[in-house]
C-alpha positions in Angstrom: -61.3 53.9 -14.1 -63.5 56.6 -15.4 -63.3 55.0 -18.9 -64.9 51.6 -19.2 -62.9 51.0 -22.4 -59.5 51.5 -20.6 -58.4 48.6 -18.4 -56.4 50.7 -16.0 -57.2 53.2 -13.3 -54.2 55.3 -13.9 -52.3 55.9 -17.1 -48.8 55.1 -16.0 -46.3 55.4 -18.8 -44.5 57.9 -20.9 -46.0 61.2 -21.9 -46.3 59.8 -25.4 -48.5 57.0 -24.1 -50.6 59.5 -22.2 -51.0 61.6 -25.4 -52.0 58.5 -27.3 -54.7 57.6 -24.7 -56.1 61.2 -24.9 -56.1 61.0 -28.7 -57.9 57.6 -28.6 -60.5 59.1 -26.2 -61.3 61.7 -28.8 -61.9 59.0 -31.4 -63.9 56.8 -29.1 -67.4 58.2 -30.1 -66.7 57.6 -33.8 -65.4 54.1 -33.0 -68.5 53.4 -30.9 -70.8 54.0 -33.8 -69.4 51.0 -35.7 -67.9 48.8 -32.9 -68.9 47.3 -29.6 -66.9 45.5 -26.9 -64.2 48.1 -27.2 -61.2 47.6 -24.9 -57.8 49.3 -25.0 -55.3 47.2 -23.0 -51.9 48.4 -21.9 -49.5 45.5 -22.6 -47.7 44.8 -19.3 -45.1 42.5 -20.8 -47.8 39.9 -21.4 -47.8 39.9 -25.2 -44.7 39.6 -27.4 -44.8 39.6 -31.2 -42.0 38.3 -33.5 -41.1 39.3 -37.0 -39.9 36.9 -39.6 -36.3 37.4 -38.4 -37.2 36.3 -34.9 -36.9 39.8 -33.5 -39.5 40.3 -30.7 -41.1 43.3 -29.3 -44.0 44.1 -26.9 -46.4 46.6 -28.4 -47.5 49.1 -25.6 -51.2 48.8 -26.4 -53.6 46.3 -27.9 -57.0 47.5 -29.0 -59.8 45.0 -29.2 -63.1 45.9 -30.8 -65.9 44.1 -32.5 -67.9 45.3 -35.5 -71.6 46.0 -35.1 -72.6 43.8 -38.1 -74.4 40.6 -39.0 -71.0 38.8 -39.5 -68.7 40.9 -37.3 -65.0 41.0 -37.5 -63.2 41.4 -34.1 -60.1 43.5 -34.5 -56.9 43.1 -32.6 -54.8 46.2 -33.3 -51.2 46.6 -32.1 -50.3 50.2 -31.1 -47.0 51.6 -30.1 -46.6 55.2 -28.9 -43.0 56.4 -29.5 -41.2 59.6 -28.5 -39.2 61.5 -31.1 -35.8 60.2 -29.7 -36.8 56.6 -30.4 -38.6 57.0 -33.8 -35.5 56.3 -35.9 -33.9 53.6 -33.7 -37.1 51.6 -33.5 -38.0 52.0 -37.2 -37.9 48.2 -37.6 -40.8 47.9 -35.2 -42.9 50.3 -37.2 -42.0 48.5 -40.4 -43.1 45.2 -38.7 -46.4 46.8 -37.7 -46.9 47.9 -41.3 -46.2 44.4 -42.5 -48.9 43.0 -40.1 -51.3 45.6 -41.5 -50.4 44.8 -45.1 -50.9 41.0 -44.5 -54.5 41.6 -43.6 -54.4 38.5 -41.3 -57.8 37.1 -40.6 -58.7 33.9 -38.8 -61.7 32.1 -37.4 -62.1 30.8 -33.8 -65.3 28.8 -33.5 -67.8 31.1 -35.2 -65.9 34.3 -34.6 -63.8 36.1 -37.2 -60.7 38.0 -36.2 -58.4 40.5 -37.9 -54.9 41.1 -36.6 -53.5 44.5 -37.7 -51.1 47.2 -36.7 -50.7 50.9 -36.9 -47.7 53.2 -37.5 -46.1 54.6 -34.3 -48.2 57.1 -32.4 -46.2 60.3 -31.9 -47.8 63.5 -30.7 -46.0 65.5 -33.4 -47.5 63.2 -36.1 -50.9 62.7 -34.4 -52.9 63.8 -37.4 -51.2 61.1 -39.6 -51.8 58.5 -36.9 -55.5 59.4 -36.6 -55.8 59.2 -40.4 -54.3 55.7 -40.4 -56.4 54.7 -37.3 -59.6 55.7 -39.2 -58.5 53.9 -42.3 -57.6 50.6 -40.6 -60.9 50.6 -38.7 -63.0 52.0 -41.6 -64.3 55.0 -39.7 
């Protein structure tokens, strides 16, 4: 593709997903100042996360990025674009993503440190709120 951070040649998906990718592209320069190895992956039914009740869902996107720092954290961020008609029905998924964010999960693999986190739903109508949360989670 024309974006080396995006793992697909074409952005197949809902209009909400396309809007999200465009919004992400606008934040990419700011992200690139603090992070390297930035990859946005569209989850093609590969990754499923489960809440404490055993309910599962597959977030549409996973963002990986590594801090430019002496002791860097590599972030794994779950992102779910959601159209207006699904916002209320899928609220439990958004609550689950918030729980993941609140837990501030960090773990070590060999010498690398990882943080698993989530963001509220991306919705074009609430894009400014999403960007605010995005910047906050990634300390931009």
